[in-house]
N, C-alpha and C positions, 0 to 999 in steps of 0.2 A: 500397688501388689491385692493380688485378691486372698479375701480367706472363705475360708469353706465355713459356714453356719449351720449346724444341727440345729432339728428340732424335732429332741426325740423321746415317744412315751414315757408314760408314767412306769417308775419298776422300783425295785426294792433296795437298800442302803448300800451293800453289797457290793451288787448289779452299775449302778450308778458310780460307782470307786472307782470299781475297775474295767470302764468303761472309759471313764475319764484316763486313767494310768494307760488302757490300752492306746487315748488318741495320745498322747503325749511322746509318747513310745514310737508312733504313724509319724510324726512330726520329728523326731529324733534322726529317722528316715528318711528322711526328705521330703514329706509330703504337704502341703501348705497348712499353715497357719489356722489353726478350728475357734470359734466360738460356739457353745454347744448351751441350750436353754431347756430347762427339764424341771420334771418335776417325780415325786415322792411315792410309790405306793406299798405299801401300807406307810404309817405315817413314821417318821425315823429322828431318832434321838445320836444327830452327828457330833463326835467327838474328838479336838484335833488331834493333830501327829503324836504329842508330846501332850497331854491334858489328866494330871493324873484322876485317873475314875476307877480300880478296882478297889472297892469297899467303901466304895461314895454315892452310888446312884442305887435304887429300890428296885433289882430286878426283878423282883416279885409284879411289884409295882407295872413295871414298862408288860408285863407279859399280860398281864391283868387288860390292864388299858391301850393294850396291842399297837405297843409303840415299837420297832426295829431299833437294833441298835448298831452302829460303822464307826469305825475308827477312819478318820481321814487319811490323805494322803501328804494334806494344807496343815498346817496351824494352828493355832487359832484355840479359841473355847467351845464350848456347844452350842450348837443350835438346833432346837425343833426342828424339823422339815414338815411338815403343814400347813397348807394353805398358803403355800411362800411362792415363788419361780426361784428358781439355781441357776447362775448359769458358770461354765469353766471356762477356759480360757488356756490353751497349750498354745506357746508362742519360743520358739528360739532367742535366749539368751540377746539383746543389742539390738532387735528388730525393732522395738518399743522402746530401747534406752536401756537403761540399766534397771533394776528391780526394782526401787523404787521409783522411780520416772515411769517403767510399766504400771506399776499401780496404780496414781494418779492419773496416765492417759486410760487407762480403763473405766475410773471411777469419773471423770470428767466426759468421755462417751454413753456414762449411765443416765447422768444427770442431762444432758444431753436427750434424749431419748423419752426421759421423764418428762422433760418440761414440756414435748412433745405431746404428753398427755395431759396437760396442764397443772402437774403436782411441781407446787413452788420446791424445789430438790436445788442445794448448793451442798458444795462441798466446806467441811468443817476447818475453820478456821483455829488458826495455832491456841489451844490448852496449858500449854507450860506441860500434861501431862506427860509420861511416858507411857510406850503402848503395853498393853495391860499384860504381863507374862497368865504362862500356862494355872491355868487355875479351876474350879467349879461354878465360876460364877460366868452368866450365861454370856456369850457375844452378843449384846443387843443392848448388855444394863448399860454403858457410858459408850457415846462416838469421843475420838480420837481425831488426831486434826488428820487432814486425807481425805477420812470418810463419809460421805452421801448421807446428809442429814437434810431432815423436812420440816418445817416447823421450830427448829430446836430439838427435836429425838432423831435419832439416829434411826436407818430406814432398811440402811445395806449395810450385810457384813461382809468382810472381804478376808484372806489368810492366803498367802505364798508357798510355794518349794518350790526352790530350783535343783534340776536334777538332770546329772549329764548334758549340760550346756540348754535345756529347755527348761522354762519358766510353769510352770500349772497355777493358776488362781483360781479358788473357789470363791463364791460370794451366792449371797441371799437373801433377796429382793420381799419384804414381808407384803404379804398382800392382805391377808387378815389376821392372822394368831401375831399375840403380843407377848409370845412368849414367855409369857406367865407359871408357862403351864413347867415347865424346865426345874423352878426349885424344886415345883412337889413332888417328886423324879430323884433327889437326892433324898439319901437314909438322914433320919433326924441327927445323927451324931455328927454327917456331914457336914448338914446346913448349920447347927449351930456354929459348927467351927470355919465357915464359910463367914456369917455373917461376923461372926469381932471382927476379921483379919479385915473386908471392909469395912470397917467402924473403925480399926487401927490406922488403915491407909489413909482415912479424910477427906476425899479426893469427895467435891460437893457435889451434887448434878446437876447435868444442863435445864432437867424438868422437871420441877415437883414433885413427881408421883414418881421419876427414872422411867420411867415405857416407853422403848420406840415408836416410833410412826407406823402406820400401815396404808396401801393406796383406800383400802374402804375407807378409813376415815378421815383421809386426806382427798378421796375424789366423791366420797356416798356412797361409792358402789364402786365394786371393782370389775375395769374392764373386760374381755374377751379376752380369754390365752391367743387365738390367733390377732387381735391388735394389738396387745402388751409384745408380744414378740415383733410386729411391724415396726411397731414407736423403736422399741430399743436397738433394732438392725437401721434403722433408718438416724437415728440420734449417733448406731457406733460410726456409721460412713460418714457425716456431716463432721460430726468430730472428728476422728482419726485419717479422713481422707480414704482410708482402704475399699476396695469393694469387698460385700460380704455376696459369695453365691450359694446358694441353699443345697443342700444335698442329703445323704445319709451313709452311717457308717460304713465303710466295705466290709469286708467278708473275710479278709487277715483280723480288723479293726473287733470286729465282730467275736470270732476265735481264741482272740484272744484276752480280751473281756469275762467273754464263757471258761477261760480258764486262773485268770485271775480272780473272780467271783468269790471263788472257791478260798482263798486267805482269806480275800475279807469278810467272808461268810462264820470264818473261823474265830470261837471264843479267847482263843489265845492271843489272836491278835487284838481283839478288842480289848480284851479286858490284863493284857499285861505290865499297865500302869499304871 
């Protein structure tokens, strides 16, 4: 099977989420499955679909720092998209197996690509922890079974949503930022409540300081964007046996994304939880 590989220019949060949703709609209509890689401009805090956020984040601080905010169509927890690589996959149910099998297949392909860059990436072994519930904690706070890690630290955070026979999966590969800024975007009262909740949960961190991994720390420098994309694509093809064909979003997909961006830019959607 041939998949489309889309390497799209940096864009704001609402556009990125709307384009991913448009691509999923296109796949639902019979188009080939898609692997997309992209960046964000300006920096953007993305919230999980079911993550509580209203009255928890300091909106004034976000504006002062020039950080956009968007709510993803997928689940998971908050990610600061700044100096990182985001991927998305839109694929019909069953092509890569069940949702859990799809998640595992994508992560194995990411590991294969990262190893081509010299990154000692692997999948996190079983920890006995349940998947984290939607909360204010950053997505990269702790790795769970099956996630991509390097040196004991989480390197890629991913989330899924299945709707209308299509599975959409997002993930963020940290290039330089360690996500430490996310905690500073919480209102003081929310930050205190989250710390108390984490303490009561009693999960030890895999690393002494709990910080995630970054490519800059692992490799000494971030590879050029084209080299990153090429390695991830090569790892994808080698691991999955699927061929990637580079392309661009279609005119119809761009029209759908422009329409959908209005919803994702609407504060009523961003802050409804």
